[in-house]
C-alpha positions as CSV (number, residue, x, y, z in Angstrom):
1,M,112.3,115.0,121.5
2,T,109.6,116.3,119.2
3,Y,109.1,114.6,115.8
4,G,105.9,116.5,115.1
5,L,106.3,117.1,111.0
6,F,108.6,116.0,108.1
7,L,109.4,119.9,107.5
8,L,109.1,123.2,108.8
9,S,106.6,123.7,105.6
10,S,104.5,121.1,106.5
11,C,103.4,123.4,109.9
12,R,100.1,125.4,109.9
13,A,100.9,129.1,108.9
14,S,99.7,132.0,107.2
15,D,100.1,132.1,103.2
16,W,103.5,133.0,101.8
17,G,104.4,136.5,102.5
18,T,101.4,137.4,104.6
19,H,102.3,138.7,107.9
20,N,102.3,141.5,110.1
21,C,105.7,141.2,111.2
22,E,108.6,143.5,111.4
23,T,112.3,142.2,110.5
24,I,113.2,142.4,114.2
25,E,110.4,139.8,115.2
26,A,112.0,137.1,113.2
27,A,112.2,133.7,114.9
28,G,115.2,131.9,115.8
29,V,116.5,128.8,117.6
30,V,119.8,127.4,119.2
31,C,120.2,123.8,118.2
32,S,121.9,121.0,120.2
33,T,124.2,118.2,119.2
34,E,123.3,116.4,123.1
35,T,120.9,113.5,122.6
36,K,118.3,113.7,124.9
37,I,116.7,110.2,125.6
38,P,113.1,110.3,125.2
39,E,110.7,108.5,127.8
40,Q,109.6,105.3,125.7
41,T,106.0,105.4,124.2
42,T,103.5,103.2,126.1
43,I,101.6,101.1,123.6
44,R,99.3,97.7,124.0
45,L,96.7,96.1,121.3
46,V,93.6,95.6,122.4
47,D,90.3,93.7,120.8
48,G,92.5,90.8,119.2
49,K,91.9,87.1,119.9
50,N,95.4,86.9,121.8
51,E,98.1,89.2,123.0
52,F,99.9,88.9,119.4
53,E,97.2,91.0,117.7
54,G,94.9,93.8,118.2
55,R,94.0,97.7,117.3
56,I,97.3,99.8,118.4
57,E,96.6,102.5,121.5
58,I,99.2,104.9,122.7
59,F,99.4,105.7,126.7
60,Y,99.5,109.7,127.0
61,E,98.5,112.4,129.4
62,D,96.9,109.8,131.7
63,E,94.6,108.1,128.6
64,W,94.6,105.4,126.2
65,G,94.0,106.8,122.7
66,S,94.1,104.9,119.2
67,V,96.0,105.5,115.8
68,C,95.0,106.8,112.8
69,D,95.8,104.5,109.4
70,D,97.1,107.8,107.2
71,L,100.0,107.2,105.5
72,W,100.6,103.8,107.9
73,S,102.8,101.1,106.3
74,T,104.2,97.7,106.9
75,R,107.7,99.4,108.2
76,N,105.1,101.2,111.1
77,T,103.7,97.5,111.7
78,E,107.2,96.1,112.1
79,V,107.8,99.1,114.7
80,V,105.2,98.6,116.8
81,C,105.4,94.5,117.0
82,R,109.3,95.2,117.6
83,Q,108.4,97.5,120.4
84,L,106.3,94.6,122.4
85,G,108.8,92.2,121.9
86,F,107.4,90.4,118.9
87,E,110.6,89.7,116.4
88,G,108.6,88.1,113.3
89,P,106.5,88.5,110.5
90,T,103.7,91.4,110.8
91,E,100.3,92.3,109.3
92,T,98.5,95.3,109.2
93,V,94.8,94.9,109.9
94,S,91.8,97.3,109.7
95,A,89.9,98.8,112.7
96,T,86.7,97.0,111.2
97,V,88.6,93.6,112.6
98,F,89.2,94.7,115.8
99,R,86.5,97.0,116.4
100,A,86.9,100.3,116.0
101,G,88.1,102.5,119.4
102,S,86.6,105.4,121.4
103,G,87.7,108.4,123.3
104,R,91.2,109.7,122.3
105,I,93.2,109.6,118.6
106,W,96.6,110.2,119.6
107,L,98.7,110.0,116.7
108,D,98.1,110.4,112.8
109,N,100.2,110.7,109.7
110,V,103.0,108.1,111.3
111,V,105.6,107.1,109.1
112,C,108.7,105.0,110.4
113,I,112.0,104.0,108.8
114,G,111.8,100.9,110.1
115,T,114.7,100.8,112.0
116,E,113.3,102.7,115.0
117,S,112.5,100.6,118.4
118,D,109.7,103.3,119.7
119,I,106.4,103.9,117.4
120,G,106.9,107.8,119.2
121,D,110.6,108.0,117.4
122,C,108.8,108.0,113.8
123,Y,107.8,110.8,112.1
124,R,104.2,111.9,113.0
125,R,101.9,114.9,113.9
126,P,102.1,115.9,117.4
127,Y,99.8,114.0,120.1
128,G,96.2,114.6,119.2
129,D,96.5,116.6,116.2
130,H,94.9,114.6,113.4
131,N,91.9,114.4,111.1
132,C,90.5,111.1,111.5
133,G,87.7,109.1,112.7
134,H,88.0,106.0,114.8
135,S,86.7,104.0,111.3
136,E,90.4,104.7,110.4
137,D,91.9,103.1,113.5
138,V,95.2,100.9,112.8
139,G,95.4,97.5,113.9
140,V,98.2,95.3,113.4
141,R,99.2,91.2,113.8
142,C,102.6,90.2,115.1
143,L,104.3,86.8,114.2
144,V,102.4,85.9,111.3
145,G,103.0,82.4,110.5
146,V,105.0,81.7,113.4
147,S,103.0,78.5,115.0
148,R,101.5,79.4,118.3
149,P,98.0,78.7,119.6
150,G,94.9,80.5,117.9
151,E,97.2,81.1,114.9
152,E,94.8,82.1,111.8
153,T,95.3,79.0,108.9
154,Y,94.1,81.2,106.2
155,D,92.4,78.0,104.5
156,L,91.1,78.2,101.1
157,R,87.9,76.8,99.6
158,L,86.0,77.0,96.5
159,V,82.4,77.7,96.3
160,G,80.5,76.7,93.0
161,V,79.3,73.8,90.7
162,G,82.3,71.6,91.4
163,S,85.2,71.0,93.8
164,N,87.5,71.9,91.7
165,R,85.9,75.5,90.4
166,G,84.2,78.1,92.0
167,R,84.5,81.4,94.1
168,V,87.9,81.6,96.1
169,E,86.9,81.9,99.8
170,M,89.6,82.3,102.7
171,Y,88.6,81.3,106.4
172,Y,89.5,84.2,108.8
173,H,88.3,85.0,112.5
174,G,85.8,82.2,112.2
175,H,84.2,82.9,109.5
176,W,84.5,82.1,105.4
177,G,84.8,85.2,103.2
178,A,85.4,86.0,99.3
179,I,88.3,87.6,97.6
180,C,88.4,90.6,95.3
181,G,90.6,92.2,93.0
182,A,91.1,94.3,89.7
183,E,93.8,92.7,88.7
184,W,93.0,88.9,89.5
185,D,94.6,86.7,87.1
186,V,96.1,83.1,86.0
187,I,99.4,83.6,88.2
188,D,96.8,84.2,91.4
189,A,95.0,81.7,90.6
190,E,98.0,79.1,90.4
191,V,98.6,80.1,94.2
192,V,95.2,79.4,95.0
193,C,95.0,76.2,93.2
194,S,98.4,75.0,94.6
195,Q,97.3,75.7,98.2
196,L,94.2,73.6,97.5
197,G,96.3,70.5,96.2
198,Y,95.9,70.8,92.4
199,V,98.5,71.0,90.0
200,S,97.6,73.8,88.0
201,A,95.0,76.6,87.5
202,I,93.3,76.8,84.1
203,Q,91.1,80.0,84.7
204,A,90.7,82.9,86.5
205,F,87.5,85.2,86.8
206,R,87.4,88.4,87.8
207,G,83.6,88.0,88.9
208,D,81.7,85.2,90.5
209,V,80.8,83.0,87.6
210,F,79.7,80.0,89.6
211,G,76.0,80.8,90.9
212,G,75.9,84.3,92.8
213,L,77.2,85.3,96.3
214,E,75.1,83.0,98.4
215,G,77.3,81.0,101.0
216,T,79.1,84.3,102.2
217,S,78.3,87.7,103.2
218,L,81.5,88.8,103.8
219,V,84.7,89.7,101.1
220,W,87.7,89.4,103.4
221,L,90.6,90.7,101.0
222,D,91.0,92.9,98.2
223,G,94.0,93.9,96.5
224,V,95.6,90.9,96.2
225,S,98.7,90.3,93.5
226,C,101.1,87.3,93.3
227,V,104.2,87.1,92.2
228,G,103.7,82.8,91.4
229,D,106.1,81.3,93.9
230,E,104.1,81.7,97.1
231,T,102.7,79.0,98.8
232,R,99.9,80.5,100.2
233,L,97.3,82.8,99.1
234,I,98.0,84.9,102.2
235,D,101.7,85.5,101.3
236,C,100.7,87.4,98.0
237,T,100.8,90.9,98.5
238,H,97.3,92.0,99.6
239,G,95.3,95.0,101.1
240,V,94.0,95.1,104.6
241,F,91.5,92.7,105.9
242,A,88.1,95.0,105.6
243,P,85.3,92.8,105.3
244,G,82.3,93.9,102.6
245,T,84.5,96.0,100.3
246,C,86.3,95.5,96.9
247,M,89.0,98.5,96.8
248,G,86.6,100.6,99.2
249,N,83.5,100.0,97.0
250,P,80.5,98.1,97.8
251,V,80.2,94.4,96.6
252,Y,78.1,93.3,93.6
253,E,77.2,90.9,91.0
254,G,77.7,92.0,87.1
255,N,80.8,94.3,87.9
256,S,83.8,92.5,87.6
257,T,86.2,94.9,89.0
258,Y,84.0,94.8,92.6
259,S,82.6,91.4,92.8
260,P,84.6,88.3,94.3
261,V,86.7,86.3,92.1
262,S,86.8,82.7,90.9
263,V,89.3,80.3,89.5
264,V,89.2,76.7,88.0
265,C,91.8,74.2,88.7
266,S,93.2,70.8,87.4
267,D,95.0,68.0,88.6
268,T,97.1,67.7,85.6
269,P,99.7,70.5,83.7
270,Y,98.3,73.3,81.9
271,N,99.8,74.1,78.9
272,P,98.4,77.8,77.7
273,I,98.6,78.6,74.5
274,P,101.6,80.2,73.0
275,I,101.4,83.8,73.0
276,R,104.0,86.4,71.5
277,L,104.8,90.4,70.2
278,S,104.9,91.0,66.8
279,H,106.8,94.0,65.9
280,L,105.4,96.6,63.6
281,S,108.8,97.5,62.6
282,E,112.7,97.0,62.3
283,G,114.3,98.3,65.5
284,S,111.1,98.1,67.5
285,K,111.5,97.4,71.3
286,L,111.1,93.8,72.2
287,S,108.7,95.1,75.0
288,E,106.0,96.1,72.6
289,G,104.0,95.1,69.2
290,T,100.9,93.8,68.2
291,V,99.4,90.4,70.4
292,E,99.3,87.3,68.7
293,L,98.2,83.6,69.6
294,F,99.3,80.0,68.3
295,Y,96.4,78.0,67.7
296,N,95.4,75.3,65.5
297,G,98.9,75.7,63.8
298,R,99.0,79.4,62.8
299,W,99.3,82.6,64.8
300,G,96.8,84.8,64.6
301,V,95.8,88.6,66.1
302,I,93.3,89.5,68.8
303,C,90.5,92.2,68.2
304,D,90.7,95.0,70.3
305,N,86.5,95.3,70.9
306,G,86.7,95.4,74.7
307,W,90.6,95.4,75.3
308,S,91.5,97.1,78.3
309,I,94.8,97.9,80.4
310,E,94.0,94.6,82.5
311,D,94.1,92.5,79.7
312,A,97.9,94.1,78.5
313,H,98.8,93.4,82.1
314,I,97.9,90.0,81.6
315,V,99.9,89.5,78.4
316,C,103.0,91.2,79.6
317,R,103.1,89.2,82.9
318,S,102.6,86.0,80.4
319,L,105.8,87.2,78.3
């Protein structure tokens, strides 16, 4: 049973209408409703700290080879872990964490529905057909959050001028590393402060505002986005663990998009300044209008100098 590509139009071919064929050379097929049970794909996880994690490798034509991360999703990871006999929460991990492979790259563009019992049953390119390097090898972590020996705790700490404020760092694979995120806001900060035992978050900064990057040379996570009811930062939506980059860009100071995030926590509840949208005309949508803040007993507007879509996201999430 072959699941090479999504559609016939995805296969390699000459341009539409370009050919040197006659009608009698038209291709045909004979399809069958009989199901042929394929041989199960042999897979393993390598270079992890234990049997539950590692870079994915597939055994094909008497050789082990890796899997490219193009189009890879959490559904694919769930299928891999289930095939290995691990039922439970999963996590996709960059090859840079488990060391890139060498030799063959067997699979690329793998897309699973999530119900498959074998990674070989997912849609994919044919074995050995890929456009990847080993820097794109995909790894997984199975049974995330399940109590077992050697499990990561994803502890947090704040590095800065005081115990309740600083750059957010996570402990992972024996090292402390920072967090970055272009949409980091007070909701994400609330999860951090709660995990650290504080009552509330007062401020969230996209940028290391507490004294530079000393203390760590790693950035563990980017693309973090929390709903607000998570008990740990690792439970929020996030990108793969990829040391040293923010959204694929080098980390540097002076740019809030590509530098580590910081927070200020508090032992007392934080009462934010009331905010509302002033509607320009009768019949305007409730979801649009001029932003107003209530301060010192009066409502007032905000100047748009430097206003960005990220600021608008924070306003809308606050409402």
